[in-house]
N, C-alpha and C positions, 0 to 999 in steps of 0.2 A: 274081640269083643271091649263095649267100653266101662270101665268099671264105675261102682256108686259114686256118688261123688260126697265125701268126711267133709261135715261143719263144724266149724271149729266157732266156740262164741270166746270175744272177748270185751275182757269189761274195763281193760286200760292198753298202757306200749306192752308190756311186760307183757301181758296174756295173747298177742296182737302177734311180738314176733316167739311167742315160744308156740304157738299153732302155727306160723311161715316155719321155722326152723323143724317142724315134726312131722309134717307133712299133710296142713289142711290143703283139702279143693276150695274151699271157700271158706269165713268167715263172715259172723252176724255181729253188731256192736249196738250200744243202742248210744244218743245225742242229747244233751241236756234234761230232760224231763218228762217227755211221751213218750213212754217205753218199761216193756214190766220187770226193768229189776233198775228203774230210777234209785228206789231208796237203800242196793243191795249188791249195788257197786258202784264206782268212780263215776265214770259215764267219759262220751268225748263230749268236747264240743265241738260249735261250730268252725273254730277253726283248722279243730284237726282232718275234718274231712280231708280235705288234702292230700296230707301225708299218709292217712289210710290207706286211700286210694293209690298213692307211687311206688308205699312199700308192696302193696297186694300185689299190684302187676309186672312188678320185679321178676314177681315170684308166678305168672296165672295164676292167681289165684282172686276168683271173684267177689261180691264186699256187698253184704249185706245190713241194708239200714233199717231198724229195728222201730216199726211208729205203730206197735200194738196194743196201743192202751183205747179206752171208751173214749173218745171225743166230747167239748163238747164246745157251744156256741165260743169261749175266749180265746178256744185256742186253735181256731180254723187260722189265724191270721198266723198265727206260728206255722203251724203244718204247711204253709203255701212257701214260708223261708224256711223249714228244712229243705221241705222236697226241690224250691233251687239253689238252693246249694250243696243236697246228692246229684245235681243233676250237673251243675256247673264243672262239681271233681272228677263226678264218669262214676257217679258212686253205681256197683252194676243194678238191685233195683230192692226196692222200700216192701217190706215184711207188718202187714196190714189186719187190719181185723174189721177197721170203723169204714162205713159206708164213701163218706168225704176224704179221709184218706186213701181209699180207694180208685173215688173222683180224680183227686190232686194227682197222685202221681200218672195216671191213665193221660190228663189232661199236657205234666209236665213229658209227655213221653216217656217214664221210666217202665219199667220191667214190674210185675205186682207180683211180691207170696202173699196166699192165702196163710194166715196166722191160726194155732190150733184152736185159738181164742174164741173161732168162729163153731167148732165143730162138726164136719165134715165128719159123718157115716154113710153116707150113701153117693151113688155114681148121677142122682138125678140135682145131685146139688153139687156136684163137679161139675154138672155138662154149664149149670147155669154158673157159679165162677170161670166159667169160662173163656164167659166172656170177656172178663176187664184183668186172672190171671195166667198165668202157664205155669206158676210150681203151687201147689198146697198140701199142706202141711195139716195130714187126719187127725183124727181123734187122738188121743191116747187112749182112750176104753177099748179101743177094739183090741180082738184076735186077727194078727196072721194071715188068719183063715179069711178073715174079712179086708182085707187088706188084699191080698189074693184075688179075691172076688173085682176089687173096682177097679185095680193094674188092669185084668184080661179084658173089663169089659172098655174102661179105655180106649185099647189097642186096637176091640173089636170094633168100636164103632167112631172109632179115627176120633177125638174127642183131641179139638186141639185150640191151645191158647193165642190169645192178639200176633205170638209172635206166628204164627202160621207151623209152630212146632203140637207135636204130643203133649198133652196136660203132663208133668212129673209130676208123681209122687214124692214126699216126704215124709218120714216118725222121727219121732225122739230114738236112742238108741240107747242114752246112758244117760245117767246124771237126776237130781232131784225131783219127786214126783208129788202132785197136789194130790190130796183126799178127794179135792172137788172136782168136778163134773170141767175136762179140759181145761184146769186151770179157772174157771169161775166163779170164786168164794168172795164172801160180806161179812165172813166172821170178821176180818181182820176190821174194816170198816164201822161195825156193828157193837162193838170190846171201841175201841180207840179211834176209832173215826180216822182211823188209814188205809185207804181203796186198794187190797189188789188188786183191783184193775185198773187201776190207776197206776202202779207201779212199790204200789208203796207198804204193800205188804208184813205184817208183825212177826205174822209164822208164827199167832196161838194154839196151832195144831201140832210144832215139835213139843208143847207143854204136858207136864204129866199134871189128870185132873186124877178127881175122886168121882165117881158119881152111885148119887144118893135117892133110891128109892121118895119121894115127898111125900107120900101116902104113910109109909110106915116105917119112917126115917133109916130103913137096909141100907146098908153100905154095899153096895155089891161088891164081892172082890175077883178080883181081874189078873188070868195070869198074864196081860201086857199092861200095864199102865201108861203107855206109846202110844193110845187108841185109834187117833188122828194124825199120827205121822209114818206114812210108811218106810221104807226103806227106797234105798235109791234100785234105777233102773238099771239091767243089766244086760247087755245081749252079745257078750261074746262066744259068748261059750254055746250057744245054737245061733253065729250071724248066718252060717250060709242058707237055714230057711227066714232066716230077714232077708236077705238076697231074693234068693227064689220068688219069693213074693211079689217081686217087679218092680220096690221100690227104686225111686234114682237117686233119693238125696236121703242119709245118713245122717241125725243133728241129733252134736253133743251138749247136752247142757248145760250149766255153771259160768254166765257172767257175772258170777256172785263173789267165783272160786278165783284162788293163788294161783300164779301163773303155774309154780311147778306144778298145780294138778293138768292144766291144758294139756303142755309141757310130756307127761304122762299119758295121762288118754289118748291124747291123742294121737301118740306114737304107736303104744298097743291096736289103738285101729286101724293105725297105715297097716301094721305089721298083720292085723287079722286081714284085712279083704288082699292085702297083695299074698298073701298064700293063696287064699280061696279061690282066683284066679290064676295064680300058678300052681294050685295043687297039692298043696305043701301044710294045707294047715290039718292039726289033726290034735289028740288030745293033750300029748305033752304042750306041745305049746301054750293051749286057752288054760290050763293048768297055768303055768307060767306067767302068762299076759293076766290070769283071778290074782296073782300073790302080787303082782304088781302095782294094779289101780286101784288093791288096798290098803298100802302105801303111804298113796295120799286119798285127804277128806270126803268120806262117807258115810251113807248110816245103815250100811249089812248093805249086798241086792239079792234082787229075785226077779223074772221077769218079763214084771207087768201083769200087762192081763192079753200078751198077745200069744199066749203057749193056752188059756185058754182053762189055765187049773194053777190051784195052789194062791187063790187070790183073798185078798188081805193079810199082805205083810210087813210089819208092823215094826219100828224098827225097837230096837233094846232099850235105851238109852238116851240122854240129847245128845248136842252133836255131833261128832264125828266119831267114827269107828277107826279111824287108820291107825294102821300100824308102826308107820313115824309119823315125826314131828319136826317141824326148821325151829334152830333154835341158831339166834344173831348172833351174831362175832363181831363182826365189825364193816366199813367201807372199800370204793376201794377210792386207790391215790394213784395211780398211774400205769400205765403199759406199755412195752416196749418191745414193739414192735420187729425187728430185727432180730431181739432173743425169744420172742415169745415168753417175755417174764411179767406178770402180772401183780401190782404192789397196794398192801394194804392195809389198814388199818384194825387192830385186833382191841376193840373196845368193848367186849365183855369178853368171859367164858374162857376157856382153855381150846385148843385145837392139835390137834399130834398126826401124826402118819398115822394113813393106815383110818382115817378118816374121809369121809364122805360130806364134801362140800359141795350145795350149792349157791351160785352167783344171778342174782338178775340184776335188771334195769328195764328201763325204759327200749336200747336197743338192742341191748343183752338179750332180754327176754328169760331165759330160765335155762341155764345147763347146769348141770349134777354132772360131779368128777369123783377119784378116789384121788388123798391125800398123799403119795408116792415121795416127793420130795420139797424141800422146803428151804429157804432160805430166813432166821428172825436175826435181824438188828445185823444185818451181812454174815452170817456166819448159818452152815451147814447145823439145824437140829435140828430133833423129833418134836418137840413141843414150841410153841408160841400159849400168852398169858396175854392177859390186859396192857395196853396199852403198848405190846411190842411191835415192830414195824415187819411184816411179813413178803416175801418176794417166792412167788411162785411159778412153771411153767407151763403154761396157757397154749391150749393150738387155737385161741378166741377172742379179740380183745375187748378190754373192760375198760369201765369206764370210774369220774367220781364220782357219779350218782349210781353203781352197783354198791348192794348190796352184798355181804357174807353170810350165808348161813353153815352149819353145819346140820349137816341130819342124822334123829337118831330115831331109837325107838322107843316105839310106844304104846304103854302100857295100860292097853283101856279094858276094867272090866266092868261088868253089867250083871 
């Protein structure tokens, strides 16, 4: 049986490498400004496309370019340039919502995936977009029951995309949720002239608001003041039901997140998917995965609309609820391949044996290890401080561009 595809977000090369190292089957990313994370993440440039493609091909990982904002007339020439460069670099597919992008990609002979922004909620819409696309992301507001009905109908009616293969259905499996229908929100545009539909959301909904009755002046007492900020989606505890719904692609949200987020989340879902197919998926593993997912950025978790219950799960505070955080220590200096020793310069805070360290970099990705032994200024010591030179035995290469962090507990109170 073919496993479902695990799709990872990549906002930069650190996150891209983290996705590749932790078992992603595909990655999606934005280039320049015409994508739904134009403001939230660093984004790649046109010149990066070939390296993205080359790195992913080495791991047999598919590549998806997101061009899923609304498009104006002055964007059309840029779109054609982006798609031409993507085609030249042998990028697998384009994720789109605007018909201009869809047609430009089809004319260039590129595979098209329909973005969630189109808001597909029924089989007839699937049939229409099958004229142009091979994969479709369903609306985030559907239940698994509704998703399964659509996937069964695709099989029954043999609905095929331009490739001649049955249309594949993709859904979001983990990450931030927006209170707007499939992410189409105008709140940021109206309040700060910064359009979410152009990838520049200011996230007004994540703030604390007071609701006042204008007629009486009465201030409403709310159990939860973050009434527009949903908790993050998490499906790892009912992943068996997700797979049984007939989806082919599970998408992880988070192109604006740090590389350690991508590494941790993709690793957990890779293990969960594999365990489902080999029959070892169980409650104990789910608990362990949930604890690991809680360590990186999150606003609390809920099942979204998939299970058709517990709707309106709001975050209890602003920012992340992560149980861990990283503290910057220093940067990479040199790697000695024969002895597998990495050298670092400590620029801030102390580091000691027993600490968990995180090393990130454009080629390194995000690697987390426990510090069991180190040399400080050429002496075997248990602690290092600012200004010290530290060498650590590592099973992977580090580079001068790499950053060294200490992972510590994060006490979050709401």
